[in-house]
LUMLUMMI-661642 format. One record per residue (C-alpha): x, y, z; residue in one letter. Coordinates in steps of 0.001 Angstrom, whole numbers, padded with zeros to 6 digits, always signed. Layout:
BEGIN
XYZA/...
//
This chain:
BEGIN
-042885+109890-004078M/-046086+110837-005805S/-048820+108389-006740D/-050544+107245-003557N/-053162+105289-005528N/-050515+103181-007242F/-050527+099464-006385S/-048305+096692-007680C/-046842+093279-007104N/-043555+093895-005294P/-040677+092916-007587P/-038100+090463-006298E/-035060+091900-004522I/-032070+090013-005948L/-028836+090302-003972S/-025196+089545-004814P/-023472+086731-002926V/-019701+086342-003248G/-019282+083918-000339D/-021134+082305+002558N/-020866+085407+004751E/-022478+087490+002027A/-025235+084862+001711L/-026002+085299+005405L/-025904+089054+004811G/-028490+088776+002030A/-030818+086704+004224I/-030460+089276+007024K/-031373+092043+004601G/-034563+090284+003501G/-033509+089467-000072A/-036014+087357-002001D/-033284+085766-004109A/-029501+085681-004436V/-027121+085071-007304Y/-023733+083436-006887L/-020898+081920-008888G/-019098+078589-008814V/-015433+078386-009755G/-014246+080223-012843E/-017356+080068-015039F/-018934+083350-014007N/-018564+087083-014600A/-016963+087773-011200R/-013842+085614-011037Q/-012415+088086-008517G/-015067+087163-005956A/-014396+084300-003546K/-017225+082347-005167N/-018437+078922-004074F/-016989+075496-004723T/-019204+072960-006405I/-018901+070870-003233E/-020134+073757-001068G/-022942+074767-003397L/-025566+072381-002002E/-025075+073648+001561A/-025418+077237+000329A/-028586+076389-001612V/-030045+074590+001420D/-029273+077541+003697L/-030981+079964+001320A/-033994+077712+000752H/-034444+077128+004481S/-035084+080885+004776H/-037306+081047+001698G/-034645+082634-000511V/-034204+081574-004150L/-030752+080824-005594V/-029577+081665-009115Y/-026257+080309-010355L/-024342+082740-012578A/-022687+080972-015520L/-022742+084238-017405N/-019658+084043-019625I/-019038+082702-023131P/-017913+079080-022928I/-015088+077617-025016K/-015622+074405-026955Q/-013462+072332-024597K/-015134+073826-021507E/-018682+072817-022411L/-018552+069387-020778Q/-017259+070856-017510H/-019923+073586-017629A/-022596+070901-018053L/-021229+069009-015050E/-021443+072147-012894I/-025029+072750-013981V/-025866+069096-013353D/-024648+069351-009746R/-026431+072680-009285A/-029613+071226-010781Y/-029540+068292-008351A/-028841+070623-005408A/-032047+072506-006158G/-030688+075690-007716T/-033674+077726-008885D/-032223+079184-012096A/-029057+079528-014170I/-027967+082952-015462I/-026356+082549-018897L/-024513+084539-021532Q/-023602+081704-023903D/-026432+080959-026345L/-025064+077528-027190G/-025051+076528-023528L/-028549+077967-023118L/-029862+075763-025927R/-028107+072723-024515L/-029552+073274-021056L/-033036+073839-022398K/-032917+070456-024082E/-031317+068560-021180I/-033150+070279-018309Y/-036551+071440-019574P/-037745+072083-015995D/-034825+074389-015115L/-035323+078167-015299S/-032802+079908-017540L/-032119+083640-017290H/-030536+085596-020153A/-027707+087627-018618S/-027164+091339-019151T/-023919+090100-020768Q/-026061+089206-023808M/-026479+092984-024332T/-030237+092674-024845I/-031552+096206-025279H/-034701+095893-027390N/-037884+093823-027703K/-036506+091754-030583E/-033526+090761-028451G/-035809+089659-025628V/-037819+087568-028087D/-034623+085993-029504F/-033611+084782-026033A/-037186+083748-025235T/-037420+081677-028413D/-034310+079777-027298L/-035858+078956-023923G/-034976+081821-021572A/-037534+082279-018780N/-036247+085708-017811R/-034165+088426-019459V/-031858+090852-017659I/-031834+093838-019999V/-028966+096265-020556S/-028389+098963-017939R/-028507+101600-020677E/-032296+101450-021137L/-034612+104123-019743T/-037726+103297-017720T/-039904+104141-020742A/-037964+101630-022849E/-038077+099007-020097V/-041831+099472-019675K/-042363+099013-023409D/-040293+095819-023352I/-042165+094486-020300V/-045529+095104-021953E/-044520+093251-025130H/-042564+090324-023662S/-043639+086785-022819K/-041089+086461-020007V/-040177+088411-016893G/-037747+091319-017172I/-035026+092089-014632E/-033058+095313-014228V/-030059+096493-012205F/-030916+099119-009598V/-027794+099529-007440H/-024027+099060-007492G/-021142+099352-009912A/-021788+100274-013532L/-019727+099045-016451C/-018698+101950-018668Y/-019264+099792-021736S/-022432+098003-022700Y/-022004+094707-020829S/-020871+091929-023132G/-019285+094392-025574K/-016022+095183-023781C/-012545+094078-024867L/-010566+096763-023042F/-009251+094606-020199S/-008806+091666-022545S/-006465+093394-024988F/-004612+095459-022414L/-004082+092845-019719H/-005112+089450-021192D/-007967+089420-018670R/-011335+089183-020328S/-014200+091279-018936A/-016586+089148-020982N/-015153+086095-019216R/-015365+087609-015725G/-011714+088588-015183A/-011886+092347-015782C/-008783+094264-014688A/-010917+097446-014624Q/-008827+099635-016940P/-011731+102121-016978C/-010937+102925-013320R/-007465+104258-014217R/-006113+107706-015040R/-006369+108986-018628Y/-005758+112231-020453S/-006942+113471-023860F/-005048+114467-026970L/-007092+116419-029506V/-005291+116917-032815N/-002024+116317-030959G/-002720+118845-028185R/-003073+117745-024554E/-006329+118826-022914I/-006520+120182-019372D/-008295+117615-017172E/-010436+120388-015697R/-012385+120416-018959H/-013531+116849-018285I/-013867+117027-014508G/-010855+114983-013432G/-008270+112317-014200S/-010697+109394-014444Y/-012925+110254-017430P/-014224+106730-018080I/-014749+105631-014476S/-018421+105279-013592C/-020153+106441-010448A/-022117+103879-008435E/-025684+103308-009559L/-028306+104226-006933S/-031964+104336-007934T/-033575+104476-004477L/-034938+107987-004936T/-036504+107061-008292G/-037478+103492-007488L/-041222+104029-007870E/-040670+104931-011525E/-038779+101672-012056I/-041325+099562-010178V/-044078+101026-012364K/-042468+099494-015446T/-043643+096069-014280G/-040235+094426-013974V/-040248+091284-011844I/-036775+091609-010333S/-034523+094396-009050L/-030875+093377-009119K/-028185+094718-006818I/-024564+094479-008024E/-021735+093561-005667G/-020455+089988-005484R/-017065+091389-004464M/-018415+093667-001729K/-018661+093123+002039K/-021528+091209+003716P/-022638+094407+005479E/-023098+096082+002094Y/-025252+093157+000970V/-027392+093363+004113T/-027883+097129+003970A/-028582+097329+000219S/-031076+094445+000307A/-032854+095929+003343A/-033016+099417+001806A/-034511+098276-001495Y/-036804+095731+000173K/-038249+098397+002475A/-038640+100846-000394A/-040458+098314-002584V/-042758+097275+000243E/-043552+100938+000834G/-044235+101574-002846I/-046371+098470-003357C/-047843+098097+000119G/-050961+099558+001699P/-049094+102032+003862G/-047461+105371+003170A/-045107+105541+000212I/-041584+106442+001405P/-040699+110111+001047T/-037724+111325-000940K/-036115+112503+002304E/-036430+109016+003816E/-034933+107447+000709L/-032082+109962+000632K/-031291+109107+004256A/-031082+105412+003307K/-028910+106281+000327E/-026553+108215+002597A/-026285+105139+004796E/-025346+103017+001769L/-022713+105589+000805A/-020918+104852+004076K/-020497+101240+002960L/-019348+101900-000604F/-019245+105142-002536Y/-017485+106644-005533R/-020217+109121-006346G/-023823+108122-007054F/-025662+108291-010358T/-029338+107607-010975R/-028160+105848-014108G/-029357+105589-017676F/-032514+103883-016424I/-033615+107128-014754L/-032457+109313-017613G/-029012+110337-016393E/-026472+109967-019213K/-023586+111563-017332G/-022748+108403-015412V/-018979+108821-015239S/-017259+110135-012108H/-013931+111619-013268P/-012970+112947-009847K/-011867+109667-008253Y/-012303+106014-009168S/-012158+104139-005847S/-014448+103915-002838N/-014115+107025-000705Y/-017282+107167+001422G/-019968+109692+002320A/-019101+113405+002380F/-018117+114414+005919L/-017129+118057+005463G/-014186+120302+004555K/-011075+120977+006596V/-011699+124416+008112L/-008476+124499+010092D/-005723+122126+011204L/-002985+121872+013773S/-000104+119409+013887R/+001716+117914+016857S/+004276+115160+017164K/+001716+112418+017736G/-001209+113461+015578N/-002909+116033+013373T/-006196+117700+014367K/-008584+118594+011553L/-011342+121084+012341T/-014538+120303+010434V/-018271+120987+010573R/-019766+117511+010321L/-022146+116462+007555E/-022465+112986+009140E/-022367+111518+012649D/-018944+110158+013598I/-017238+108318+016428Q/-013721+107362+017468V/-012229+104495+015374K/-014345+105390+012325D/-012424+105488+009049G/-012154+108600+006888I/-010625+109445+003514S/-009129+112826+002687I/-009047+114263-000812F/-005623+115951-000745T/-004000+117888-003586R/-001928+114830-004472E/-004232+111873-003918R/-006865+110313-001696M/-005505+109292+001714L/-007137+107176+004430G/-006923+107243+008212S/-008755+106135+011329A/-010160+108794+013660V/-008111+108407+016867T/-009837+111174+018815G/-012674+113710+018723I/-012249+117146+020355I/-015363+119221+021005T/-015529+122988+020488I/-014982+123392+024241S/-011785+121347+024054G/-013095+118169+025649E/-012465+114677+024346H/-015575+112809+023156A/-016300+109321+021883K/-018702+110594+019205S/-020120+113737+017581A/-023284+114470+015619G/-024086+115950+012238K/-023873+119759+012316G/-021305+119941+015134E/-017972+121691+014667K/-015242+119425+016070V/-011604+118498+015793G/-010820+115069+014388L/-007483+113590+015384E/-005717+111435+012788I/-002218+110020+012382S/+000536+112606+011940S/+001903+110691+008958K/-001314+111137+007003T/-001839+114615+008391G/+001358+115927+006766R/-000318+115961+003340A/-003569+117643+004477V/-004354+121307+003799Q/-007227+123661+004594R/-010120+123162+002182G/-009464+119457+001622D/-012608+117349+001560E/-013221+114615+004148L/-015308+111496+003588Y/-016590+108879+006023L/-015481+105451+004764T/-016062+103276+007836T/-018979+103846+010177D/-018177+101363+012956T/-021574+101779+014622Q/-023385+101059+011344L/-021207+098013+010693L/-021850+096725+014194D/-025614+097159+013772T/-025598+095357+010422L/-023449+092518+011751Q/-025845+091999+014667K/-028915+091929+012425T/-030752+088640+012832K/-031384+086298+009959L/-034812+086821+008423K/-036951+083817+009323A/-039471+082081+007095L/-043058+082718+008295P/-044999+079551+009129V/-048434+078743+010504S/-048833+076092+013201L/-051828+074117+014350K/-051782+071989+017518A/-054452+069352+018113R/-054945+068162+021703A/-058053+066018+022172G/-058521+063861+025261K/-057531+060272+024593G/-055867+061231+021297E/-052217+061522+020309L/-050865+065062+020490F/-050254+066403+016944T/-048683+069523+015467V/-049199+070635+011856E/-046869+073239+010339I/-046814+074862+006938R/-045052+077755+005269T/-047210+080764+004576E/-048702+080756+001065N/-046189+082120-001441G/-043469+082463+001214K/-041695+079124+000817A/-040235+080690-002273S/-041910+083240-004466R/-044880+081887-006460A/-044443+078328-005203E/-046771+076026-003266E/-046331+076179+000526P/-044534+073291+002206A/-046382+071187+004822Y/-045423+068764+007588A/-047145+067048+010491E/-045759+065238+013525F/-047736+063122+015974T/-046178+062340+019333D/-046827+058969+020988D/-048192+060822+024020Y/-051937+060365+024535I/-053565+063536+025883V/-054715+062937+029510Q/-057308+064421+031881D/-055652+066918+034169A/-055370+065636+037727E/-054009+068910+039157K/-052945+071971+037113A/-054375+071684+033552P/-052357+072658+030465T/-053848+075896+029164T/-054234+077048+025557V/-051804+079870+026374E/-049163+077355+027493Q/-049563+075328+024301I/-049362+078500+022204K/-046235+079657+024010K/-044552+076297+023327A/-045503+076548+019648M/-044039+080071+019355E/-040636+078946+020617S/-039169+077937+017234L/-035673+078547+018572G/-032769+077971+016203D/-034946+076869+013288T/-035179+079141+010221P/-038904+079623+010945F/-041001+082155+012800E/-044611+081659+013861A/-046846+083949+011822A/-050056+082353+013089S/-050930+079675+015642I/-054169+077741+015914E/-054939+075563+018945I/-057635+072865+018919E/-057712+071628+022552A/-060222+070107+024896D/-060658+071627+028336E/-059004+070318+031495N/-056205+068427+029726I/-052606+067770+030656F/-049611+067610+028322I/-046043+067695+029693P/-044000+070711+028566V/-041368+068334+027144G/-043984+066738+024877V/-045189+070129+023649L/-041660+071262+022749K/-040563+067916+021308N/-043621+067662+019031T/-043175+071229+017832R/-039432+070631+017238R/-040027+067403+015302K/-042711+069061+013177A/-040339+071925+012361A/-037555+069482+011436E/-039929+067631+009116L/-041021+070910+007505L/-037418+071919+006889L/-036746+068496+005399E/-039805+068807+003155E/-038875+072358+002146T/-035403+071288+001034L/-036443+067929-000432K/-039019+069588-002672A/-036210+071427-004445K/-033893+068473-005015K/-033685+066720-008365R/-031885+063711-009806K/-028606+064289-011598Q/-028648+063500-015307K/-024889+063135-015942Y/-024978+064596-019488P/-022221+063503-021846D/-021487+066007-024593L/-019573+063439-026636E/-022592+061193-026890G/-025019+064027-027413F/-026090+064460-031021N/-027640+067870-030426Y/-025386+069781-032809L/-025368+067272-035649C/-029132+066845-035547S/-029785+070541-036206L/-031787+071242-039305E/-029823+073570-041552S/-030411+075209-044875D/-027209+077174-044554S/-026030+076243-048014G/-029018+077950-049560S/-028469+080909-047224K/-024934+081401-048546I/-026246+081215-052078E/-028955+083753-051248A/-026398+086003-049630G/-024321+086121-052800M/-027016+086025-055465K/-026795+089718-056459R/-022995+089842-056506T/-022062+086847-058596G/-019876+085617-055758A/-021602+082245-055502E/-018815+080505-057429S/-016480+081552-054609R/-018649+079852-052037G/-018086+077029-049640Q/-017699+074295-052226A/-014287+075520-053346S/-012942+075586-049746K/-010912+078565-050858K/-010092+081046-048125L/-012053+084221-048823L/-011032+087758-047933L/-013528+090226-046498S/-012913+093929-045967V/-014769+096308-043659E/-014816+099954-044771V/-016650+103164-043905Q/-016868+104916-047293K/-018009+104046-050817I/-014662+105215-052217S/-012899+102732-049895S/-015332+100034-051012L/-014305+100585-054647I/-010632+100343-053717Q/-011202+097095-051800A/-013138+095570-054718A/-010498+096516-057270E/-007799+095090-054974A/-009536+091703-055015G/-011685+091562-051862A/-014297+088799-052036D/-016641+090375-049481I/-017167+093943-048328A/-018865+095118-045150Y/-020201+098672-045288I/-022463+100695-042961P/-026176+100268-043571V/-026374+104076-043694S/-024565+104018-047067L/-027178+101865-048852F/-029298+104717-050221E/-026236+106586-051431E/-024789+103490-053087L/-028080+102774-054854M/-028549+106380-056038S/-028281+107184-059777P/-024975+109011-059264K/-023371+105726-058179N/-024980+103533-060833E/-021676+103096-062677E/-019826+102252-059440K/-022446+099646-058580L/-022002+098052-062002E/-018249+097963-061429D/-018829+096218-058104L/-021022+093634-059802K/-018287+093108-062346A/-015831+092503-059539E/-018331+089926-058201R/-017878+091163-054653I/-020401+090186-051978E/-021855+093292-050304L/-022959+093080-046692V/-024553+096066-044927F/-023594+096429-041270R/-026411+097187-038827I/-025141+099355-035926P/-023895+097473-032871R/-026467+099102-030608I/-030055+099631-031768T/-032641+100534-029159H/-036233+099836-030191D/-036822+103247-031748S/-033591+102938-033763E/-034365+099398-034901L/-037858+100500-036004A/-036302+103280-038102E/-033910+100795-039716L/-036567+098224-040598K/-037727+099824-043895P/-034090+100237-044954L/-033315+096586-044179I/-036340+095570-046279E/-034931+097608-049200K/-031573+095875-048782I/-033309+092504-048839R/-035345+093417-051924D/-032161+094550-053667A/-030688+091086-053032G/-028065+092010-050473F/-027494+090772-046931T/-026818+092366-043549V/-024382+091907-040669A/-025826+091801-037146C/-024038+092577-033874S/-026983+092093-031512S/-029673+089520-030834L/-032382+092045-031680G/-030965+092796-035127A/-030490+089053-035738S/-034135+088318-034942R/-035348+091182-037121L/-033261+089826-040003A/-034858+086414-039496K/-038353+087956-039431E/-037633+089821-042664L/-036162+086662-044287S/-032862+088356-045025I/-029741+086185-044592P/-027249+087722-042178F/-023701+087504-040876V/-023386+087052-037111A/-020717+089540-036059Q/-017919+088886-033568K/-019626+091256-031084D/-021983+088321-030366L/-019159+086502-028528N/-019267+083242-030470I/-016903+080937-028564F/-018138+077472-029515N/-019823+075474-032274A/-023121+075300-030389F/-023374+079091-030282T/-022380+079366-033955A/-025036+076794-034871S/-027611+078797-032898T/-027057+081711-035257F/-027027+079457-038325Y/-030374+078113-037173K/-031624+081690-036791A/-030735+082563-040388G/-027016+083386-040380A/-024932+082067-043244Y/-021651+083184-041706R/-020476+083517-038101A/-017537+085703-037134T/-015807+084075-034169L/-014767+086015-031072S/-011421+087823-031143S/-010716+086386-027691E/-010195+082850-029018L/-006717+081607-029846N/-005972+079645-033027L/-006229+076271-031314S/-009659+077162-029906E/-010788+078418-033314I/-009739+075113-034800K/-011810+073246-032177N/-014912+075195-033168V/-014406+074718-036898C/-013641+070991-036599E/-016759+070424-034491T/-018905+072194-037071L/-017287+070356-039978Q/-017667+066970-038257A/-021418+067493-038415C/-021342+068378-042082G/-022144+072028-041413N/-021693+074039-044594S/-022113+077520-043131S/-019096+079791-043023Q/-016842+080866-040167T/-014855+084087-040228E/-012127+085682-038112I/-010609+089167-037981L/-006959+089290-039043V/-006286+093005-039471Y/-007489+096264-037943G/-008104+098184-034741R/-010341+096282-032349E/-013264+098166-030867L/-012522+098102-027146M/-015891+099303-025910L/-019094+101109-026826I/-020856+103216-024227T/-024049+105251-023984E/-022045+107903-022148N/-021229+110934-024307D/-017577+111143-023288L/-016626+113984-025621L/-019629+116237-024961K/-017768+118596-022565P/-015070+119063-025215L/-017595+119444-028034V/-019528+122047-026026D/-016301+124022-025558R/-015549+123643-029298K/-012315+121864-028416I/-013493+118824-030390V/-015070+119260-033813R/-016457+116771-036333K/-013122+115963-037978E/-010950+116156-034850S/-008593+113305-034028E/-009250+112412-030390V/-007016+110044-028442L/-007487+108728-024909L/-003995+108373-023411V/-003138+106130-020462D/-000231+106627-018053Q/+002061+104400-020107S/+001516+106606-023158G/-000719+104216-025112S/-003144+106120-027340E/-006688+104861-027871F/-008688+106465-030708P/-012076+107794-029595V/-015036+108298-031903R/-018389+109903-031246R/-021370+108150-032819L/-024335+110420-032178G/-024147+110691-028400T/-022511+107282-027965R/-018780+106811-027569T/-016545+104192-029190L/-012995+103563-027951I/-010551+101553-030080Y/-007326+099683-029342N/-004051+101566-029345S/-002523+098722-031365K/-003409+097418-034807V/-003992+093698-035263L/-001916+092300-038149D/-001696+088601-039003M/-000277+088980-042516L/+002789+086786-041969K/+000592+083932-040668Y/-002053+083952-043400V/-000538+081030-045305K/-001261+078774-042293N/-004821+079927-041714M/-006474+077329-043910K/-005298+074639-041527G/-007498+076055-038783Y/-010728+075467-040684G/-011995+079028-041101V/-013572+080149-044378D/-013176+083936-044361V/-010449+086304-043155L/-011619+089828-042397R/-009713+093083-042618L/-011223+095977-040668D/-009976+099025-042558L/-012328+101528-040954S/-009403+103755-039904F/-007527+103562-043205N/-007352+105892-046197T/-008434+104721-049639D/-004841+104140-050726S/-004155+102134-047553E/-007299+100062-048167V/-005971+099092-051583R/-002449+098406-050325E/-003508+096243-047364I/-006125+094320-049336T/-003619+093553-052119E/-001022+092378-049588A/-003443+089947-047968Y/-004614+088696-051384K/-001012+087947-052288E/-000481+086109-048995A/-003631+084046-049624L/-002226+083137-053031A/+000884+081783-051318G/+003144+084686-052266K/+005463+086644-050026E/+003697+089818-048928A/+004782+092689-046732K/+003261+095893-045454L/+005246+098991-044641K/+004864+099681-040931P/+003207+103025-040270V/+005294+105340-038147R/+004002+105590-034580G/+001633+102635-034942V/+002100+099556-032766E/+001065+096151-034100Y/-000191+093056-032320T/-001224+089474-033026T/-004040+089848-030506G/-005044+086686-028690H/-004289+084275-031531Y/-001200+082839-029851F/-002378+083112-026229K/-006148+083509-025724G/-007935+084403-022502V/
//
């Protein structure tokens, strides 16, 4: 590490807690705060999680050690789940939970109104990746924002310097291949929503590539797992992250072992204290040694991550935990009972440790049953650098060959050390007063700022009924009183300082000293926990007029959105189902308009071309068709990209058109520029409260999430209509769903080898043969569903669900297909029989409309 003159406020170390054992692990590791889930309303449904009944005990345990507790409710909430979600928060609020981590904007707004004194953190699931996005969440009441993992330290620093709230970043653990909050892969493959915390991890599976119909050798992409991410580890670059000014460093891992939680918290805590403290800044060698220790607890390759400038975050070699590199098999011998592998050790090892072996076929695991030294003697352990024979089971040994790589997966000595680590105690100061003829008294208080970060210290005092006497024989010394005060025993406290005010030649029985100290400590613990408790509010969503009381000028927004197209007569008043079409080319736009589309979504990048003199006649034709034009802002726009788009968006506004926004940052910019916008389905709109949040922000149309079924869509629309809301709702009924968008340049190795060119058709193929189209957008990667959504035969029933607009995403279709599909859906909307010829080799789906997630 470099800058010895650098000083800072140490950021919070925030640890993952999947159960009570992990909570104890976090306290042992010195975490400042923990985050946990309750039941099914969190983004780690696979973790054990806590029950609502057990939450208060967990909160009390954490608080008794000075650790803050954040409840993760970081998923989109369905309309019928809102009341239950409020009840969970109400119990958590009363228990003293320090903050709620949220993805759902509607729930965030509700909680801000009901619990104004409760801290609300905007989850990374909101995909906030620019300053405008931070401000959007802040305006709604967020006290902290956890930004996307894809930002660099320079971008984070810029956000920190321009934000009114604290910024949190991830520094260690599993990475999602997709931008968090933008993934539908698990949802559409396995009916398990990643956005809702039930990810089946399809990115961790084997895939191959087809380029223009030709299968690509996996050696060109480094292995069979091209979209599986390595584990994030920023220890060796932590100073750079700390210098950004973030207030919290988050460790991922609510499904990992308690020992992992202890070790990761301790490693990052020590590093931060070294970076921000008065002593020597940790060296890179020291940090690498700690990182190697963490690899023994969980490892599938390490990456420094996007935050430290590393875009190659995937780890195609293997997708599961396989430990720290131990060495290569130099030789082997087999016997009936076992196989001996000769290896020069890269790590210390002992008998009963677990290893994994990267064989030609697959990764295999085994325990080490014996260690043979170079002299042929049996040993219990061996050190790094030694050449030894490792005995493993003969069954596993059959598949091993010379040259295979060995990895240490279970270091029993490390696990034992971590398990025996003592719980970190809360520092307190004590003061004993022992004046002759006075009652013996002990004061105790938590050290300033240690009760919980940035909070007032807790204080308690206990006075015993014993009156301090003159000593008749052996007097009670100051040292004896101090020793009794130090013995805090099984309390969560440790004595950081002790002050004794005592007269000379006094006598106090040892039992009185200990009893008074014990009672004072019990009172302090009671005060510490009581200070966090609050009264339940028992909110009732049915009797809450929050939604209906929203001010709304959405009618005028719709009118403004259509003013240049002449489409206003097709607006909300007619209650006629409208048809929107999403296309990628101007020629496709013309076909959609001529086929009768009411609304067209086109990339914002086409605006200048469309408005150029060469297209003047086409623009007039579009006006004649009275089609509403909406320009789509890219799904991901880092600050530099959003700044470049701003002048273009102003031109679109001045020309009388509107935009479609897929992120909070783009939505806030549209509001600032007074341009009406469409809230895209990427924003995970699951309920009427979230839809109304976007209407309030300037949206005149909200596209509901593709993960809702028809019944759930109806619930949203009926709730909005019951309040007289005149803004539009939209759903997708045709097209290939975007499964994920990633900052990782998946195709770069193939582009560099000229295997993939600009017009190449690239398919990601899973082991069942399903083919997922892959597109390269700059250096970002987009992966689409293997199946095409088609709801044509159900269109005639759609009006009964309350939606206003049906969208066709024809981004993958030719101009002739755009016309054909648009005409078919127009006929269906008119009540006529309509059919589409199935395309050979294409599978169709009705998505989640008849099942949901």
